[in-house]
Structure formats: C-alpha cells, structure tokens
C-alpha positions in Angstrom: 120.8 56.9 165.8 120.3 54.4 163.0 118.4 51.7 165.2 115.1 51.5 166.6 116.3 51.7 170.3 112.8 52.7 171.6 111.2 49.3 171.2 113.2 48.0 174.1 111.8 50.4 176.7 108.7 48.0 177.7 111.4 45.7 179.4 113.4 49.0 181.1 111.1 48.5 184.7 112.4 44.8 184.8 116.0 45.6 183.8 116.0 48.4 186.7 114.9 45.9 189.2 117.9 43.7 188.0 120.4 46.3 188.1 119.5 47.2 192.0 119.6 43.7 192.8 122.8 42.3 194.8 124.0 38.7 194.1 124.3 36.7 197.1 127.7 35.5 195.8 130.5 37.9 195.4 131.1 38.9 191.7 134.7 38.8 190.3 135.8 42.4 189.8 139.1 41.6 188.4 137.9 43.8 185.1 137.4 47.0 187.5 140.8 47.3 188.8 143.0 50.0 187.5 140.6 51.5 184.7 140.5 55.0 185.8 142.9 56.3 182.8 140.9 54.2 180.5 137.7 56.5 180.6 137.1 60.3 180.4 138.1 62.0 183.4 134.8 63.2 184.1 134.1 59.4 185.2 137.5 58.8 187.0 135.9 59.2 190.4 132.7 56.8 189.6 134.2 54.3 187.2 135.0 51.6 189.7 131.5 51.8 191.1 130.0 51.8 187.6 132.2 48.8 186.8 131.1 46.7 189.9 127.5 47.5 189.3 127.7 46.6 185.6 129.4 43.1 186.3 126.7 42.5 188.9 124.1 43.3 186.3 125.5 41.3 183.5 126.2 38.3 185.8 122.7 38.3 187.0 121.3 38.2 183.4 123.6 35.5 182.2 122.6 33.2 185.0 119.1 34.0 185.5 117.7 35.7 182.5 120.1 34.4 179.5 117.0 33.4 177.4 114.8 36.0 178.1 116.7 39.0 177.1 118.5 39.7 174.0 119.7 43.3 173.3 117.5 45.4 175.7 120.0 44.9 178.6 122.4 46.9 176.4 120.4 49.9 175.7 119.1 50.0 179.4 122.8 50.0 180.7 123.5 52.8 178.3 120.2 54.6 179.6 121.1 53.9 183.1 124.6 55.0 182.7 123.2 58.5 181.5 120.8 59.1 183.9 122.6 58.1 186.9 126.3 59.2 186.2 126.6 61.2 183.0 123.4 63.6 182.9 125.5 66.6 184.0 128.4 65.6 181.6 129.2 65.6 177.9 127.2 62.8 176.4 130.1 61.6 174.4 131.8 61.0 177.9 129.0 58.7 178.6 129.2 57.0 175.1 132.9 56.4 175.7 132.2 54.8 179.1 129.5 52.6 177.6 131.7 51.5 174.9 134.5 50.7 177.3 132.2 48.5 179.4 131.0 46.7 176.5 134.8 46.0 175.7 135.5 45.0 179.2 132.9 42.7 179.5 132.8 41.3 176.2 133.5 37.5 177.1 130.9 37.5 179.8 127.7 38.6 178.5 128.3 41.8 176.8 129.2 40.1 173.4 125.2 40.4 172.7 125.6 44.2 172.8 128.2 44.2 170.1 125.5 45.1 167.5 125.0 48.2 169.6 128.4 48.8 170.6 129.0 51.9 168.3 125.4 53.2 168.5 125.4 57.2 169.7 122.2 58.2 171.5 121.6 61.8 171.7 120.4 63.7 174.5 117.1 64.1 172.9 116.9 60.5 172.2 117.7 60.0 175.9 114.8 62.2 176.7 112.4 60.2 174.7 113.6 57.0 176.2 112.9 58.4 179.5 109.3 59.7 178.4 108.4 56.2 177.1 109.9 54.8 180.4 107.8 57.2 182.6 104.5 56.2 180.6 105.3 52.5 180.7 105.9 52.7 184.7 102.5 54.7 185.2 100.8 52.6 182.8 102.0 49.3 184.6 100.6 51.1 187.9 97.1 51.3 186.3 97.0 47.7 185.2 98.3 46.2 188.6 96.4 48.4 190.7 92.6 48.1 189.5 90.8 48.1 192.8 92.0 51.6 194.0 90.3 54.0 191.3 91.8 57.2 192.8 95.4 55.5 192.0 94.5 54.5 188.7 93.2 57.8 187.9 96.1 59.7 189.4 98.6 57.3 187.0 96.3 57.8 184.1 96.7 61.6 184.6 100.4 61.5 184.8 100.2 59.4 181.6 97.8 61.6 179.7 100.0 64.8 180.6 103.3 63.2 179.4 101.6 62.0 176.2 100.3 65.6 175.6 103.9 67.0 175.8 105.1 65.2 172.8 102.6 66.9 170.4 105.1 69.3 168.8 107.8 66.7 168.7 105.5 64.0 166.8 103.7 66.9 164.8 106.3 66.5 161.9 107.3 62.9 162.8 111.1 63.7 163.8 111.6 60.9 165.5 109.2 58.0 163.7 110.2 55.0 165.8 109.3 57.0 168.9 106.2 58.5 167.8 105.0 55.3 166.3 105.4 53.8 170.0 103.7 57.0 171.3 100.6 56.1 169.2 100.8 52.6 170.2 100.4 53.8 173.9 97.7 56.0 173.1 95.5 53.0 171.8 96.3 51.0 175.1 95.4 54.1 177.0 92.2 54.5 175.3 91.4 50.9 175.7 92.1 50.8 179.6 90.8 54.2 180.6 87.7 54.7 178.5 85.6 52.6 181.0 87.0 54.0 184.0 85.0 56.5 186.3 87.9 59.2 186.4 86.9 62.7 187.0 87.1 65.4 184.2 90.6 66.2 184.9 91.6 62.6 183.4 90.8 62.3 180.0 89.1 59.0 179.0 90.8 58.9 175.7 93.7 60.7 173.9 93.8 62.2 170.5 96.1 61.0 167.8 99.3 63.2 167.7 100.2 61.2 164.3 96.8 62.4 162.5 98.4 66.1 162.5 101.3 64.7 160.4 99.1 63.6 157.6 97.1 66.7 157.4 100.2 69.0 157.7 102.5 67.2 155.1 99.6 67.0 152.8 98.9 71.0 152.8 102.6 71.6 152.6 102.9 69.3 149.5 99.8 71.2 147.9 101.3 74.4 148.8 104.5 73.6 147.3 103.1 72.4 144.0 100.8 75.4 143.7 103.8 77.7 144.2 106.0 75.8 141.6 103.1 75.7 139.1 102.5 79.5 139.6 106.0 80.4 139.5 106.8 78.3 136.5 103.6 80.1 135.0 104.6 83.4 135.5 108.1 82.7 134.1 106.7 81.2 130.9 104.0 84.0 130.4 105.7 87.5 131.6 109.4 87.1 131.6 112.0 86.8 128.6 112.6 83.3 129.7 109.1 82.5 128.5 109.8 84.4 125.1 112.8 82.3 124.7 111.1 79.0 125.6 108.6 79.8 123.2 111.1 80.7 120.4 113.1 77.5 120.8 109.9 75.5 120.6 108.9 77.3 117.7 112.2 76.7 116.0 112.3 72.9 116.6 108.7 72.7 115.5 109.3 74.5 112.0 112.7 72.4 111.8 110.6 69.1 112.0 108.1 70.5 109.6 110.6 71.1 107.0 112.1 67.5 107.3 108.7 66.2 106.9 108.0 68.2 103.7 111.6 67.2 102.1 
C-alpha cells in the first residue's frame, strides 16, 4: 500500500449506513448482467448480488452525498467487499473484483475512485482498517450516550482493550499511518474518559504506544554505533588489517614529507 487509506475510516460508519440503505426507486442493473465470467471463480455465485448493491450504493452517494464524500466511498467499498464476501477467499480475488466494479461503474460515480483503482490492500491492512473502525464505532457510542455511564464505561473498556492490542504492532512503527491514527485516538479517549467515573477496569487514560518507538530506535542506534566503533577499533589494533592501514598511512605521510623537502 502506498497511500494513506486509514484516514478515511472516520467516515466508514456513515458509509455503512448508505450501503445498507435501499433506494425507493429501482436502480439500473444493466451493468450486472452476464458478468460472472469476468470475475474470479470464487465470486461467481455472489457477483450479481455484489454488483446490485454496489450500483445502489454508488447511486445514493451520487444523488445525495456527491459533495460530502471524495474518495472514502472507494476504500469503504473495498473494505466492505472483503469483510462481507472475500474474507475466506484469496485476497487477490477481492482486489480483482474491486477493480472490476470500479471499471463497471466508471461512468456513474466510480471515476472518483480511479486514484485508488490499482491500490492493493493486504490482509494485515484490512485488519488495521477493522481495528480503527471498531474503535470509531465504540468511541461514537461514548460520545452519543453520555447519560448512561455504564454504557460509556462499557464502550470505553472495549476501546481501551482494542487499543492495547496494537502495542506490538506500533512498537516499531511498522504501519506509520495506522499508528499515527492510533495515537490521535489515544488523545481523544483521554480527553473524553479522564473525567468519567468508571471503575478501575476501565482505564481513565491510555499510555502512548509511540513513545516506545523513540526509545527503542534510540537504543538500537546507540548499540549499533558502539558495536561498529568497537569492531573497527579491534580491527585496527589487533589484526593484520590494522597493521596494513598503519603501514599505508606511514608510506603516504613519508611520501608527502619527501615532496615537501624537495
């Protein structure tokens, strides 16, 4: 993945509602006829259903939300396609179906997805998207239901549990875009929950997972630098290579001294 797909997750809950919405007027499904042979075999039995839902989804966005969303509907569609139809299949098949659908509906709304047409989202990245989505949903529940403290604490506990499970993933900043959003979420969580009256099972604040990155990388850099310095010193002092280096240095120095005397 070369683009920051994680920045769109905040809009996933609303896009999910749009995907589940049915238009009152029928949608033209001409793009969905006889397409089974154009997609991987693993999707043959579901592609017509996928296509009809995609057409409905695209039509609603085009008519009712055209100026609200930009590229997030494309990434959500990829995410939805994987978790609803492709999770037990080869992820490459999901990618192929995603690209096929973008081409199929290009003249409607999908032209806005062309910047993301060739994007490849790995299974690990799909898991990351799902983590962020679950955190957003639970955090939104906290924000919307402020009168029921038990509910707030329950959702906060879920958020905290999901957050702490990302410790190893963000320890070495393997997914920088993802981990940056995890850090942003931590700040939102701490601002919201620090003043709540939840029990001890729900942390009032979350520790930064990124602080470990700086410490770890600094220690690694120091150890590597010391290791290289020690190796070069040993090489110079106690091996024949050191003698050769000293000999070459002395030869060059004597040569320049002789030139100066002349």
